[in-house]
C-alpha positions in Angstrom: 115.7 118.3 53.5 119.3 119.3 52.4 120.5 117.7 54.6 118.9 113.9 53.4 120.3 115.1 49.9 123.5 115.7 50.5 123.7 111.6 52.1 122.0 110.0 49.7 124.5 111.9 47.1 127.1 110.7 49.0 126.5 107.0 49.5 125.0 106.9 45.7 128.7 108.6 44.9 130.7 105.6 47.8 128.5 103.5 45.1 129.5 104.1 42.3 133.3 104.2 44.1 133.1 100.3 45.0 131.5 99.9 41.1 134.1 101.6 39.5 137.0 99.5 42.2 135.1 96.5 41.0 135.4 97.2 37.2 138.8 97.8 36.9 140.1 94.9 39.0 137.8 92.0 37.2 140.4 91.9 34.4 143.4 91.4 36.4 141.5 88.0 37.3 143.2 85.3 35.1 141.0 83.3 33.1 142.2 79.5 33.1 142.3 79.2 29.1 142.4 75.0 29.3 140.7 73.3 32.9 142.6 71.1 35.3 141.9 67.7 34.1 139.6 65.8 37.2 139.1 62.3 38.2 135.7 63.2 36.3 136.4 64.5 33.2 138.9 61.6 33.1 136.2 58.9 34.1 134.1 60.9 31.9 136.7 60.1 28.1 136.6 56.8 29.7 132.9 56.0 29.7 132.8 58.0 26.1 135.0 55.3 24.6 133.0 51.9 25.8 131.5 50.0 22.6 128.2 49.8 24.1 127.0 47.4 21.5 129.7 44.6 21.4 129.0 45.1 25.4 125.6 44.4 25.6 126.0 41.5 22.8 128.9 40.6 24.9 126.1 40.3 28.3 123.3 39.0 26.5 125.4 35.9 25.4 127.5 35.8 29.2 123.4 35.8 30.6 122.0 33.5 28.2 125.5 31.3 29.4 124.4 30.7 32.8 120.9 30.7 32.8 121.5 27.4 29.8 123.7 26.3 32.6 121.3 27.0 35.1 118.9 25.2 34.5 120.7 22.2 33.7 122.0 22.2 36.9 118.0 22.5 37.6 117.0 19.9 36.1 119.6 17.6 37.5 118.8 17.7 40.4 114.8 17.4 39.8 115.8 14.2 38.1 117.9 13.3 41.8 115.4 13.9 44.4 112.8 11.7 42.2 114.9 9.3 41.9 115.4 9.0 45.6 111.3 9.9 45.6 111.6 6.4 43.8 113.5 4.7 46.2 111.3 5.0 49.0 108.4 5.4 48.3 108.2 1.6 45.5 104.4 1.6 45.4 103.8 5.5 44.1 101.4 3.6 42.3 98.4 2.6 44.9 95.0 2.7 43.2 92.4 3.4 46.2 90.0 0.9 44.9 88.0 3.2 42.0 91.0 2.2 39.7 92.2 5.7 39.9 95.9 6.6 40.4 96.2 8.7 43.4 
């Protein structure tokens, strides 16, 4: 029993000395006063400077113009196909005898 008490005392003193040495060494570690400028910080700064309201308006306008031009192209293609269909089948208003066009 006496031996275990001595053994435990030595272990706790050793742990205490280790903690004391670490506590004295901590102040020697230099704190960085200015964080290094990383790519992530530069990217975040650039993103924060983007005027999102104006950008949103420009994107909406560009999409609107693109959709209008696409609609015009589709309508022209539809007219072209319709004209080709009329040229291929000029008698498209056939009647089957009931008076109703097919």
